[in-house]
DSSP file (Angstrom, degrees, kcal/mol; ACC not computed):
  #  RESIDUE AA STRUCTURE BP1 BP2  ACC     N-H-->O    O-->H-N    N-H-->O    O-->H-N    TCO  KAPPA ALPHA  PHI   PSI    X-CA   Y-CA   Z-CA
    1    1 A G              0   0    0      0, 0.0     0, 0.0     0, 0.0     0, 0.0   0.000 360.0 360.0 360.0-169.5   -3.4  -32.7   21.8
    2    2 A G        -     0   0    0      1,-0.0     0, 0.0     0, 0.0     0, 0.0   0.156 360.0 -97.1 -91.2  15.9   -6.4  -31.0   20.5
    3    3 A G  S >  S+     0   0    0      1,-0.1     3,-1.2     3,-0.0     4,-0.2   0.659  81.6 136.2  79.5  13.9   -5.0  -30.1   17.1
    4    4 A G  G >   +     0   0    0      1,-0.2     3,-1.2     2,-0.2    -1,-0.1   0.674  54.3  78.1 -67.2 -17.6   -4.0  -26.6   18.3
    5    5 A G  G 3  S+     0   0    0      1,-0.3     4,-0.5     2,-0.1    -1,-0.2   0.675  86.1  60.0 -65.0 -20.6   -0.6  -27.0   16.5
    6    6 A D  G <> S+     0   0    0     -3,-1.2     4,-2.6     1,-0.2    -1,-0.3   0.652  82.3  84.2 -82.5 -15.4   -2.2  -26.2   13.1
    7    7 A V  H <> S+     0   0    0     -3,-1.2     4,-3.0     1,-0.2     5,-0.3   0.956  90.8  46.4 -59.6 -55.0   -3.5  -22.7   14.2
    8    8 A P  H  > S+     0   0    0      0, 0.0     4,-2.1     0, 0.0    -1,-0.2   0.881 113.8  49.8 -57.2 -35.6   -0.2  -20.9   13.4
    9    9 A Y  H  > S+     0   0    0     -4,-0.5     4,-2.2     2,-0.2    -2,-0.2   0.918 111.7  46.8 -66.2 -43.5    0.1  -22.7   10.1
   10   10 A V  H  X S+     0   0    0     -4,-2.6     4,-2.5     1,-0.2     5,-0.2   0.907 112.0  51.9 -63.5 -41.0   -3.5  -21.8    9.1
   11   11 A Q  H  X S+     0   0    0     -4,-3.0     4,-2.5    -5,-0.2    -2,-0.2   0.888 109.3  50.2 -65.2 -38.3   -2.8  -18.1   10.2
   12   12 A R  H  X S+     0   0    0     -4,-2.1     4,-2.5    -5,-0.3    -1,-0.2   0.916 110.1  49.9 -64.6 -42.0    0.3  -18.0    8.0
   13   13 A L  H  X S+     0   0    0     -4,-2.2     4,-2.3     2,-0.2    -2,-0.2   0.936 113.1  45.2 -60.8 -46.7   -1.6  -19.3    5.1
   14   14 A K  H  X S+     0   0    0     -4,-2.5     4,-2.6     1,-0.2     5,-0.2   0.907 112.2  52.5 -62.8 -40.7   -4.3  -16.8    5.5
   15   15 A S  H  X S+     0   0    0     -4,-2.5     4,-2.3    -5,-0.2    -2,-0.2   0.908 110.2  48.2 -63.8 -40.3   -1.8  -14.0    6.0
   16   16 A N  H  X S+     0   0    0     -4,-2.5     4,-2.4     2,-0.2    -1,-0.2   0.900 110.2  51.6 -68.8 -38.7    0.0  -14.9    2.8
   17   17 A R  H  X S+     0   0    0     -4,-2.3     4,-2.2     2,-0.2    -2,-0.2   0.919 112.2  46.2 -61.8 -44.0   -3.3  -15.0    0.9
   18   18 A I  H  X S+     0   0    0     -4,-2.6     4,-2.3     2,-0.2    -2,-0.2   0.891 111.6  52.2 -64.7 -38.9   -4.1  -11.5    2.2
   19   19 A L  H  X S+     0   0    0     -4,-2.3     4,-2.4     2,-0.2    -2,-0.2   0.929 110.2  46.9 -63.5 -45.2   -0.7  -10.3    1.3
   20   20 A R  H  X S+     0   0    0     -4,-2.4     4,-2.5     1,-0.2    -1,-0.2   0.891 112.2  51.5 -61.9 -40.7   -0.9  -11.5   -2.2
   21   21 A L  H  X S+     0   0    0     -4,-2.2     4,-2.5     2,-0.2     5,-0.2   0.903 110.1  49.0 -63.1 -40.9   -4.4  -10.0   -2.6
   22   22 A L  H  X S+     0   0    0     -4,-2.3     4,-3.1     2,-0.2     5,-0.5   0.899 112.0  48.7 -65.2 -41.7   -3.1   -6.7   -1.3
   23   23 A E  H  X>S+     0   0    0     -4,-2.4     5,-2.1     2,-0.2     4,-1.5   0.895 113.7  46.7 -65.8 -39.7   -0.1   -6.8   -3.8
   24   24 A R  I  <>S+     0   0    0     -4,-2.5     5,-2.8     3,-0.2    -2,-0.2   0.939 118.9  40.6 -67.7 -44.2   -2.4   -7.7   -6.7
   25   25 A T  I  <5S+     0   0    0     -4,-2.5     6,-1.1    -5,-0.2    -2,-0.2   0.946 125.5  31.5 -71.8 -48.2   -4.9   -5.0   -5.8
   26   26 A L  I  <5S+     0   0    0     -4,-3.1     6,-1.5    -5,-0.2    -3,-0.2   0.896 133.4  20.8 -83.6 -37.0   -2.6   -2.1   -4.9
   27   27 A L  I ><5S+     0   0    0     -4,-1.5     3,-0.6    -5,-0.5    -3,-0.2   0.919 132.7  29.3 -97.0 -61.6    0.5   -2.7   -7.1
   28   28 A I  I 3 <S+     0   0    0     -5,-2.1    -3,-0.2     1,-0.2    -4,-0.2   0.890 118.5  56.6 -72.0 -38.8   -0.4   -4.9  -10.1
   29   29 A G  T 3 <S-     0   0    0     -5,-2.8    -1,-0.2    -6,-0.3    -4,-0.1   0.593 109.6-119.2 -73.0  -9.8   -4.1   -3.7  -10.3
   30   30 A G    <   +     0   0    0     -3,-0.6    -4,-0.1    -6,-0.2    -3,-0.1   0.700  69.4 136.7  83.9  17.4   -3.1   -0.1  -10.6
   31   31 A S  S    S+     0   0    0     -6,-1.1    71,-1.4    70,-0.1     2,-0.5   0.816  72.2  45.3 -67.7 -29.3   -4.7    1.3   -7.5
   32   32 A I  E    S-A  101   0A   0     -6,-1.5     2,-1.0    69,-0.2    69,-0.2  -0.944  82.8-131.0-117.1 134.6   -1.6    3.3   -6.8
   33   33 A D  E >   -A  100   0A   0     67,-2.2     3,-1.5    -2,-0.5    67,-0.5  -0.731  17.0-161.3 -82.3 106.9    0.3    5.3   -9.3
   34   34 A A  G >  S+     0   0    0     -2,-1.0     3,-1.1     1,-0.3    -1,-0.2   0.766  87.3  62.2 -60.8 -27.2    3.9    4.2   -8.7
   35   35 A E  G >  S+     0   0    0      1,-0.2     3,-1.4     2,-0.2    -1,-0.3   0.766  91.3  66.5 -70.7 -25.1    5.3    7.3  -10.4
   36   36 A A  G <  S+     0   0    0     -3,-1.5    -1,-0.2     1,-0.2    -2,-0.2   0.675  93.7  60.8 -67.4 -16.4    3.7    9.4   -7.8
   37   37 A L  G <  S+     0   0    0     -3,-1.1     9,-3.0    -4,-0.4     2,-0.4   0.481  80.8 107.3 -88.5  -4.3    6.1    7.9   -5.3
   38   38 A C  E <   +B   45   0B   0     -3,-1.4     7,-0.3     7,-0.2     3,-0.2  -0.628  39.6 177.7 -78.7 127.2    9.2    9.2   -7.2
   39   39 A V  E    S+     0   0B   0      5,-3.1     2,-0.4    -2,-0.4     6,-0.2   0.831  84.1   4.3 -92.1 -44.9   11.0   12.1   -5.5
   40   40 A Q  E >> S-B   44   0B   0      4,-2.1     3,-2.9     0, 0.0     4,-1.8  -0.941  96.4-105.3-141.7 118.5   13.7   12.3   -8.2
   41   41 A S  T 34 S-     0   0    0     -2,-0.4     4,-0.1     1,-0.3    -6,-0.0  -0.116  99.7  -0.8 -51.5 125.5   13.3   10.1  -11.2
   42   42 A G  T 34 S+     0   0    0      1,-0.1    -1,-0.3     2,-0.1     3,-0.1   0.429 133.6  56.3  78.5  -0.1   15.7    7.1  -11.1
   43   43 A V  T <4 S+     0   0    0     -3,-2.9     2,-0.4     1,-0.3    -2,-0.2   0.692 104.3  24.4-125.0 -60.9   17.3    8.3   -7.8
   44   44 A W  E  <  +B   40   0B   0     -4,-1.8    -5,-3.1     2,-0.0    -4,-2.1  -0.949  58.9 164.3-122.8 128.8   14.9    8.7   -4.9
   45   45 A V  E     -B   38   0B   0     -2,-0.4     2,-0.3    -7,-0.3    -7,-0.2  -0.967  36.6-112.2-136.5 154.2   11.5    7.1   -4.3
   46   46 A W        -     0   0    0     -9,-3.0     2,-0.5    -2,-0.3    -9,-0.1  -0.632  24.8-151.7 -81.8 145.0    9.2    6.7   -1.4
   47   47 A R        -     0   0    0     -2,-0.3     2,-0.4     2,-0.0    -2,-0.0  -0.988  13.0-159.3-119.8 123.2    8.8    3.2    0.0
   48   48 A L        -     0   0    0     -2,-0.5     2,-0.5     2,-0.0   -11,-0.0  -0.807   7.1-161.9-105.6 141.4    5.4    2.6    1.7
   49   49 A H        -     0   0    0     -2,-0.4     2,-0.6     2,-0.0    -2,-0.0  -0.991   3.2-162.0-122.1 130.9    4.6   -0.2    4.2
   50   50 A V        -     0   0    0     -2,-0.5     2,-0.6     2,-0.0    19,-0.1  -0.951   6.1-168.3-113.1 118.8    1.0   -1.1    4.8
   51   51 A D        -     0   0    0     -2,-0.6     2,-0.5    18,-0.0    -2,-0.0  -0.920   2.4-170.3-104.7 124.6    0.4   -3.0    8.0
   52   52 A V        -     0   0    0     -2,-0.6     2,-0.6     2,-0.0    13,-0.1  -0.961   5.0-162.3-118.0 125.9   -2.9   -4.6    8.5
   53   53 A S        -     0   0    0     -2,-0.5     2,-0.7    12,-0.0    -2,-0.0  -0.913   4.1-158.6-108.4 120.5   -3.9   -6.2   11.8
   54   54 A L        +     0   0    0     -2,-0.6     3,-0.1     1,-0.2    -2,-0.0  -0.862  12.1 178.4 -98.0 114.1   -6.9   -8.5   11.7
   55   55 A L        +     0   0    0     -2,-0.7     2,-0.3     1,-0.3    -1,-0.2   0.814  68.2   7.8 -86.6 -31.8   -8.4   -8.8   15.2
   56   56 A D        -     0   0    0      3,-0.1     2,-0.7     5,-0.0    -1,-0.3  -0.991  59.3-143.8-148.5 147.7  -11.2  -11.2   14.4
   57   57 A D        +     0   0    0     -2,-0.3     3,-0.1     1,-0.1    -3,-0.0  -0.794  35.8 148.8-119.4  90.0  -12.3  -13.2   11.5
   58   58 A G  S    S-     0   0    0     -2,-0.7    -1,-0.1     1,-0.4     2,-0.1   0.262  74.4 -63.5 -99.6  13.0  -16.0  -13.2   11.2
   59   59 A G  S    S+     0   0    0     -3,-0.1    -1,-0.4     0, 0.0    -3,-0.1  -0.216 115.4  48.1 118.0 149.2  -16.0  -13.5    7.5
   60   60 A N     >  +     0   0    0     -3,-0.1     4,-2.3    -2,-0.1     5,-0.2   0.789  59.9 150.4  61.8  31.7  -14.9  -11.3    4.6
   61   61 A S  H  >  +     0   0    0      1,-0.2     4,-2.2     2,-0.2     5,-0.2   0.869  69.0  52.8 -65.1 -34.4  -11.5  -10.7    6.2
   62   62 A M  H  > S+     0   0    0      2,-0.2     4,-2.3     1,-0.2    -1,-0.2   0.960 109.9  47.2 -65.7 -47.3   -9.8  -10.3    2.8
   63   63 A D  H  > S+     0   0    0      1,-0.2     4,-2.7     2,-0.2    -2,-0.2   0.891 112.1  50.7 -60.9 -40.4  -12.2   -7.7    1.7
   64   64 A A  H  X S+     0   0    0     -4,-2.3     4,-2.2     2,-0.2    -1,-0.2   0.901 110.9  49.0 -62.5 -42.5  -11.9   -5.8    5.0
   65   65 A C  H  X S+     0   0    0     -4,-2.2     4,-2.1     2,-0.2    -2,-0.2   0.891 112.8  46.6 -63.8 -43.3   -8.1   -5.8    4.7
   66   66 A V  H  X S+     0   0    0     -4,-2.3     4,-2.7     2,-0.2     5,-0.2   0.932 113.5  48.4 -67.0 -47.2   -8.1   -4.5    1.2
   67   67 A L  H  X S+     0   0    0     -4,-2.7     4,-2.5     1,-0.2    -2,-0.2   0.889 111.5  49.5 -57.8 -41.3  -10.6   -1.8    2.0
   68   68 A A  H  X S+     0   0    0     -4,-2.2     4,-2.5     2,-0.2    -1,-0.2   0.918 112.8  47.4 -65.0 -43.1   -8.6   -0.7    5.1
   69   69 A A  H  X S+     0   0    0     -4,-2.1     4,-2.7     2,-0.2     5,-0.2   0.935 113.8  46.7 -66.2 -47.4   -5.3   -0.6    3.1
   70   70 A V  H  X S+     0   0    0     -4,-2.7     4,-2.2     2,-0.2    -2,-0.2   0.914 112.7  50.7 -62.6 -43.9   -6.9    1.4    0.2
   71   71 A A  H  X S+     0   0    0     -4,-2.5     4,-1.5    -5,-0.2    -2,-0.2   0.929 111.5  48.7 -57.3 -48.1   -8.6    3.8    2.6
   72   72 A A  H  X S+     0   0    0     -4,-2.5     4,-0.7     1,-0.2     3,-0.4   0.946 115.0  42.6 -60.0 -49.0   -5.4    4.4    4.4
   73   73 A L  H  < S+     0   0    0     -4,-2.7    26,-0.3     1,-0.2    -1,-0.2   0.797 108.8  59.2 -72.9 -25.5   -3.4    5.0    1.3
   74   74 A R  H  < S+     0   0    0     -4,-2.2    -1,-0.2    -5,-0.2    -2,-0.2   0.849 112.2  39.8 -64.7 -34.9   -6.2    7.2   -0.2
   75   75 A H  H  < S+     0   0    0     -4,-1.5     2,-0.2    -3,-0.4    -1,-0.2   0.488  93.3 106.1 -94.9  -5.0   -6.0    9.6    2.7
   76   76 A Y     <  -     0   0    0     -4,-0.7    23,-0.7    -3,-0.2     2,-0.4  -0.576  52.2-160.7 -79.8 138.5   -2.2    9.5    3.0
   77   77 A R  B     -C   98   0C   0     -2,-0.2    21,-0.2    21,-0.1    20,-0.1  -0.985  17.1-128.6-120.2 130.6   -0.2   12.6    1.9
   78   78 A L        -     0   0    0     19,-2.2     2,-0.1    -2,-0.4     3,-0.0  -0.472  30.5-111.1 -70.5 144.0    3.4   12.4    1.1
   79   79 A P        -     0   0    0      0, 0.0     2,-0.2     0, 0.0    -1,-0.1  -0.480  37.4 -99.2 -74.3 152.5    5.6   15.1    2.9
   80   80 A E        -     0   0    0     -2,-0.1     2,-0.4    17,-0.0    17,-0.0  -0.508  40.5-160.8 -72.9 138.8    7.1   17.8    0.7
   81   81 A V        -     0   0    0     -2,-0.2     2,-0.6   -42,-0.1    -1,-0.0  -0.967  12.9-165.7-124.6 134.0   10.8   17.1   -0.1
   82   82 A D        -     0   0    0     -2,-0.4     2,-0.7     2,-0.0   -43,-0.0  -0.972  12.3-155.0-120.0 118.1   13.4   19.6   -1.3
   83   83 A I    >   -     0   0    0     -2,-0.6     3,-0.7   -44,-0.1     2,-0.1  -0.826  14.9-144.3 -95.2 116.3   16.5   17.9   -2.7
   84   84 A G  T 3  S+     0   0    0     -2,-0.7     3,-0.1     1,-0.2    -2,-0.0  -0.341  77.1  45.2 -75.7 160.0   19.5   20.3   -2.4
   85   85 A G  T 3  S+     0   0    0      1,-0.2    -1,-0.2    -2,-0.1    -2,-0.0   0.439  83.1 127.9  85.7   4.1   22.2   20.3   -5.0
   86   86 A G  S <  S-     0   0    0     -3,-0.7    -1,-0.2     1,-0.1    -2,-0.0  -0.143  76.4-103.5 -79.0-176.1   19.8   20.3   -7.9
   87   87 A D        -     0   0    0      2,-0.1     3,-0.1    -3,-0.1    -1,-0.1   0.408  54.3-112.2 -88.8   3.3   19.7   22.8  -10.8
   88   88 A G        +     0   0    0      1,-0.3     2,-0.2     0, 0.0    -4,-0.0   0.474  68.4 143.2  81.9   4.1   16.7   24.6   -9.3
   89   89 A N        -     0   0    0      2,-0.0     2,-0.5     1,-0.0    -1,-0.3  -0.559  38.2-151.1 -76.6 141.0   14.3   23.6  -12.0
   90   90 A D        -     0   0    0     -2,-0.2    -1,-0.0     1,-0.1     0, 0.0  -0.954  11.3-150.9-113.0 129.2   10.8   22.9  -10.8
   91   91 A D        -     0   0    0     -2,-0.5     3,-0.1     2,-0.1    -1,-0.1   0.698  33.9-131.7 -69.1 -16.8    8.7   20.4  -12.6
   92   92 A G        +     0   0    0      1,-0.2     2,-0.9     2,-0.0    -1,-0.1   0.804  41.4 170.1  73.8  27.5    5.6   22.3  -11.5
   93   93 A D    >   -     0   0    0      1,-0.2     3,-1.0     2,-0.1    -1,-0.2  -0.652  18.9-168.9 -80.3 108.4    3.8   19.2  -10.4
   94   94 A D  T 3  S+     0   0    0     -2,-0.9     3,-0.3     1,-0.3    -1,-0.2   0.713  84.2  52.8 -70.8 -21.2    0.8   20.4   -8.5
   95   95 A N  T >   +     0   0    0      1,-0.2     3,-1.1     2,-0.1    -1,-0.3  -0.151  67.4 125.5-105.7  36.2    0.1   16.9   -7.2
   96   96 A A  T <  S+     0   0    0     -3,-1.0    -1,-0.2     1,-0.2    -2,-0.1   0.757  76.0  47.4 -69.7 -23.9    3.5   16.2   -5.7
   97   97 A N  T 3  S+     0   0    0     -3,-0.3   -19,-2.2   -20,-0.1     2,-0.4   0.430  97.4  86.2 -98.9  -2.2    2.1   15.4   -2.3
   98   98 A N  B <  S-C   77   0C   0     -3,-1.1     2,-0.6   -21,-0.2   -21,-0.1  -0.803  72.6-132.9-102.9 141.9   -0.7   13.1   -3.4
   99   99 A I        -     0   0    0    -23,-0.7   -65,-0.1    -2,-0.4    -2,-0.1  -0.811  38.0-110.8 -84.9 128.5   -0.4    9.4   -4.1
  100  100 A G  E     -A   33   0A   0     -2,-0.6   -67,-2.2   -67,-0.5     2,-0.4  -0.342  42.8-170.2 -58.7 131.8   -2.0    8.7   -7.4
  101  101 A Y  E     -A   32   0A   0    -69,-0.2     2,-0.4   -27,-0.1   -69,-0.2  -0.984  12.1-172.2-132.6 135.4   -5.2    6.8   -6.8
  102  102 A Q        -     0   0    0    -71,-1.4    -2,-0.0    -2,-0.4     0, 0.0  -0.970  38.3 -94.7-126.8 144.9   -7.5    5.1   -9.2
  103  103 A E        -     0   0    0     -2,-0.4     2,-0.4     1,-0.1    -2,-0.0  -0.273  41.9-161.2 -57.0 136.6  -10.8    3.5   -8.4
  104  104 A T        -     0   0    0    -73,-0.1     2,-0.5    -3,-0.0    -1,-0.1  -0.980  11.1-142.5-126.1 131.0  -10.6   -0.2   -7.7
  105  105 A T              0   0    0     -2,-0.4    -2,-0.0     1,-0.1     0, 0.0  -0.832 360.0 360.0 -94.1 129.9  -13.4   -2.8   -7.9
  106  106 A I              0   0    0     -2,-0.5    -1,-0.1   -43,-0.0   -40,-0.0   0.376 360.0 360.0-105.7 360.0  -13.1   -5.4   -5.2
């Protein structure tokens, strides 16, 4: 053939590079406040999944993926959760439904 067998391999490489960039930017880079995902400290936390679909690669695909993920998470609001069986104390956290977000330079 025409060398078409390399396409899935190249796509996997690019996908892994984008995944690592998203991890570095969102988790390690501090774009998201992980403590904002705690429902009950040490017991319950929210787990988020970010799926990015790249339809065409005309250049700057990594930047586009990171910007899309940051924009989606910036506008996402966690649902309110009431955990029964507690002592009834409220921490008074006014931002319980917001994912902590910090400006990130790309």
